[in-house]
ZAKE-291270 format. One record per residue (C-alpha): y, z, x. Coordinates in steps of 0.25 Angstrom, whole numbers, padded with zeros to 4 digits, always signed. Layout:
YZX ...
END
This chain:
-0211-0055+0320 -0226-0049+0321 -0234-0045+0311 -0236-0029+0310 -0246-0024+0304 -0242-0011+0298 -0256-0009+0291 -0261+0005+0292 -0248+0010+0298 -0241+0022+0288 -0241+0036+0294 -0244+0045+0284 -0234+0056+0288 -0223+0045+0286 -0229+0041+0274 -0228+0056+0266 -0213+0055+0272 -0209+0043+0267 -0215+0047+0254 -0208+0058+0253 -0194+0051+0256 -0197+0041+0245 -0198+0052+0235 -0185+0058+0239 -0180+0044+0240 -0183+0041+0225 -0178+0054+0222 -0164+0051+0223 -0157+0045+0211 -0149+0034+0216 -0149+0022+0226 -0138+0029+0234 -0145+0042+0235 -0156+0035+0239 -0150+0028+0249 -0143+0039+0254 -0158+0045+0256 -0162+0035+0265 -0148+0036+0273 -0153+0051+0277 -0161+0050+0291 -0169+0059+0289 -0175+0051+0276 -0175+0038+0286 -0190+0040+0287 -0195+0025+0292 -0187+0027+0304 -0201+0035+0309 -0210+0024+0306 -0202+0017+0318 -0211+0021+0329 -0224+0019+0320 -0218+0003+0317 -0215+0001+0333 -0230+0004+0335 -0236-0006+0325 -0225-0016+0331 -0227-0013+0346 -0213-0010+0347 -0207-0023+0340 -0198-0025+0328 -0207-0031+0318 -0196-0042+0316 -0194-0046+0328 -0207-0042+0339 -0194-0037+0348 -0195-0024+0355 -0186-0011+0353 -0180-0014+0365 -0173-0025+0358 -0167-0017+0347 -0170-0002+0339 -0179-0002+0329 -0178+0001+0314 -0187+0004+0303 -0183-0007+0294 -0185-0007+0279 -0192-0020+0277 -0185-0020+0262 -0171-0012+0263 -0170+0000+0259 -0157+0000+0253 -0151-0012+0250 -0156-0027+0250 -0147-0037+0254 -0149-0053+0249 -0151-0063+0261 -0142-0074+0255 -0130-0071+0267 -0142-0072+0277 -0151-0085+0271 -0151-0093+0260 -0165-0090+0253 -0162-0085+0240 -0169-0072+0238 -0175-0064+0226 -0164-0055+0226 -0151-0061+0222 -0141-0046+0223 -0142-0036+0235 -0150-0026+0231 -0142-0012+0233 -0154-0002+0232 -0165-0009+0242 -0179-0006+0244 -0175+0010+0243 -0189+0015+0238 -0195+0008+0250 -0187+0015+0261 -0197+0024+0266 -0210+0014+0262 -0216+0010+0274 -0221-0003+0271 -0206-0007+0271 -0204-0004+0286 -0202-0014+0296 -0199-0011+0312 -0186-0020+0315 -0177-0020+0327 -0162-0019+0325 -0155-0033+0324 -0167-0036+0313 -0165-0022+0305 -0151-0025+0304 -0153-0040+0301 -0162-0037+0291 -0153-0027+0285 -0155-0025+0271 -0160-0039+0267 -0172-0042+0261 -0173-0055+0253 -0186-0058+0244 -0193-0072+0241 -0188-0078+0229 -0196-0074+0219 -0200-0061+0224 -0203-0050+0217 -0192-0038+0220 -0197-0025+0222 -0194-0012+0211 -0192+0001+0215 -0202+0010+0219 -0213+0000+0218 -0223-0008+0226 -0215-0021+0221 -0208-0023+0234 -0223-0027+0239 -0223-0040+0229 -0209-0043+0235 -0209-0057+0244 -0200-0055+0255 -0192-0064+0264 -0191-0057+0276 -0203-0058+0284 -0211-0047+0286 -0218-0042+0300 -0229-0035+0292 -0233-0048+0284 -0241-0055+0293 -0237-0069+0286 -0224-0067+0288 -0222-0064+0304 -0229-0081+0304 -0216-0086+0297 -0207-0085+0309 -0210-0093+0323 -0203-0095+0334 -0197-0108+0340 -0196-0103+0355 -0188-0090+0354 -0183-0094+0340 -0189-0087+0327 -0191-0097+0317 -0199-0100+0303 -0214-0104+0305 -0211-0112+0292 -0201-0124+0294 -0202-0127+0281 -0188-0121+0278 -0188-0120+0263 -0203-0112+0265 -0202-0096+0260 -0208-0096+0274 -0198-0101+0280 -0187-0095+0272 -0193-0080+0275 -0195-0083+0290 -0179-0090+0291 -0174-0078+0282 -0182-0068+0293 -0179-0072+0304 -0162-0071+0301 -0166-0059+0295 -0172-0052+0306 -0164-0056+0316 -0173-0065+0323 -0164-0074+0331 -0155-0065+0336 -0152-0067+0351 -0158-0054+0355 -0170-0056+0350 -0170-0072+0355 -0166-0067+0369 -0179-0057+0368 -0189-0068+0362 -0184-0077+0372 -0188-0067+0385 -0203-0066+0379 -0202-0082+0376 -0201-0086+0389 -0212-0076+0396 -0219-0083+0386 -0216-0097+0391 -0218-0093+0404 -0232-0088+0403 -0235-0099+0394 -0229-0110+0406 -0238-0103+0415 -0251-0103+0408 -0248-0116+0404 -0246-0122+0418 -0257-0113+0422 -0266-0118+0412 -0264-0132+0416 -0266-0129+0431 -0279-0122+0427 -0284-0136+0419 -0281-0144+0430 -0288-0137+0442 -0300-0133+0434 -0311-0138+0443 -0301-0144+0452 -0294-0132+0459 -0301-0118+0456 -0292-0111+0463 -0279-0116+0455 -0287-0116+0442 -0288-0102+0445 -0276-0097+0448 -0271-0106+0435 -0282-0098+0427 -0276-0084+0432 -0261-0090+0431 -0264-0096+0415 -0272-0081+0410 -0261-0074+0415 -0250-0083+0409 -0259-0081+0394 -0262-0068+0396 -0247-0065+0396 -0245-0072+0384 -0256-0067+0377 -0248-0053+0379 -0235-0058+0374 -0242-0059+0361 -0246-0044+0362 -0240-0037+0349 -0234-0027+0359 -0226-0040+0364 -0211-0045+0358 -0211-0058+0351 -0228-0061+0351 -0224-0070+0340 -0214-0079+0346 -0224-0079+0358 -0236-0082+0351 -0228-0094+0343 -0225-0100+0357 -0238-0099+0362 -0243-0106+0349 -0232-0114+0349 -0239-0122+0361 -0252-0128+0354 -0259-0126+0366 -0274-0122+0366 -0273-0113+0380 -0262-0105+0373 -0273-0104+0362 -0283-0100+0370 -0277-0091+0380 -0266-0084+0372 -0268-0085+0357 -0282-0082+0356 -0281-0070+0365 -0271-0066+0361 -0277-0066+0347 -0290-0059+0354 -0281-0049+0356 -0276-0047+0344 -0261-0050+0350 -0259-0060+0339 
END
């Protein structure tokens, strides 16, 4: 997962249509009528945000960092619009809600702040789940109280949240090792519900990881060679320096926002705890605003 900055993205034309659709939906008396309204294809205007959302994430799923070649993208309602299931059949955490909510966050059906770009599996697995932290406020209809809720799901639009998942090789895991900490539990639940461990994703990450490892191995080998030959063998030094620079440049490019699984690659590089990784890759990526 990589932070998605949605600040400033608010297409005026879609905002006007969204407000109109919400007004029409509010006029429907019963929940059944409201849900029926959402089932009409012409009313599903959230789909029109997909192209803009793809640009924001460089054509990657906001939850997995996978390209659309892995699965079709959907506009995910972060807070489910029709119904909210309890998480208890997926995770033992005791959430704030104690029963299924058959109404959902219907009034957020057209709310830009409730939309996320999701691949097929994260969208399918997440479905109608939306657990809240124990003790959290629970939103009321037709006001902004939803902004004060404390979701258990990690949100790619919250910078602090994306740091709560790390990697052990290609395996996503909780950044906080304390199994009783809220950070660990939120990450655990999100890894499950966003389908981050499915084989298709792991295989895709493995391909990228192997490329990163090969560049790293080449850089490490040439780093040793250039240090050994510095002031001793200029030809060997120059060759090692050239190969080292190429490998480092390739690793920097793997951290660009438009590349897949950059978070995994970054974790791998940082985990080496090597000074030359920091100087020639991490610092360069930061200078280029890749990370």
